[in-house]
Structure formats: structure tokens, C-alpha cells
C-alpha positions in Angstrom: 0.0 0.0 0.0 1.3 3.4 -0.9 0.9 6.3 1.1 0.8 9.8 -0.2 3.9 11.5 0.9 3.1 15.1 1.9 6.2 17.5 1.4 7.1 19.0 4.6 7.6 22.7 4.5 11.1 23.6 5.8 11.1 25.6 9.0 14.8 26.7 8.4 15.3 30.3 7.5 18.0 32.5 5.9 19.5 35.0 8.4 19.5 38.1 6.2 20.0 40.4 9.2 22.6 38.5 11.0 25.8 40.3 9.9 24.4 43.9 10.4 23.0 43.0 14.0 26.4 41.4 15.0 28.3 44.3 13.8 25.9 46.8 15.4 26.3 44.8 18.8 30.1 45.2 18.1 30.8 41.5 18.2 33.2 39.5 16.2 32.2 36.1 14.8 34.4 34.5 17.5 32.6 36.4 20.3 29.2 35.6 18.9 30.3 32.0 18.5 31.3 31.7 22.3 28.0 33.5 23.5 25.6 31.5 21.3 27.4 28.2 21.2 27.1 28.1 17.3 30.5 27.3 15.7 32.5 30.1 13.7 32.3 28.1 10.4 28.5 27.8 10.9 28.1 31.6 11.5 30.2 32.3 8.3 27.9 30.1 6.2 24.8 31.7 7.7 26.2 35.2 7.2 27.0 34.4 3.5 23.5 32.8 3.3 25.0 29.5 2.3 23.0 27.8 5.1 19.4 28.2 6.3 19.3 28.2 10.1 17.2 26.0 12.2 14.7 27.5 14.6 16.8 26.5 17.6 19.8 28.2 16.1 17.9 31.4 15.4 16.8 31.5 19.0 20.4 30.8 20.3 21.7 33.7 18.1 18.8 36.0 19.0 19.4 35.6 22.7 23.2 36.0 22.3 22.6 39.3 20.3 19.7 40.5 22.6 17.2 40.9 19.7 14.0 39.5 18.7 14.4 36.3 16.3 12.4 38.2 13.6 15.2 40.8 13.3 17.5 38.2 12.1 15.3 36.7 9.4 13.9 39.8 8.0 14.9 40.3 4.2 16.4 43.8 3.5 14.2 46.1 1.5 15.0 46.0 -2.2 16.1 49.4 -3.7 13.8 50.5 -6.5 15.4 51.5 -9.7 14.7 55.0 -10.9 
């Protein structure tokens, strides 16, 4: 018997605001890594948008940066061409 397989929607998110928030907080990747428990290579991949973060990772980074999680996932506004 075949079951229909429902494709699960990923809860992972790109962290478009991570670099700006980290820099605004005056933290290096090394410092943020220590505070959040997220490895430096993973932080780099998240900042370059190579990876999408799991909800748990987003929460850890938001706590370490003292911001709401939504700040990290918000896409920057696109500039309109004149």
C-alpha cells in the first residue's frame, strides 16, 4: 500500500540580518560563537546565506545578540530602480 507523501515545508530560515546585527552589537564572529554556542564556520555560512538556520539556532543567536528572532530573518528592503 502506497501512502501519499506530503512534502514538509522547511522551518529553516535564511538569516538576512545576522551580519548587520552582529556588527551593530560590536561583536566578532568569535565572540558571537562563544556567546551563542554556534560554531564560527556555521556563523560564516549563515552570514553568507549558504545555510538556512534551524529554529533552535535562530533562538540561540537572538538571545546572544539580545534581539527578537524576527530581526535576524527579515529580508532587507530592495532598492527601487529610478
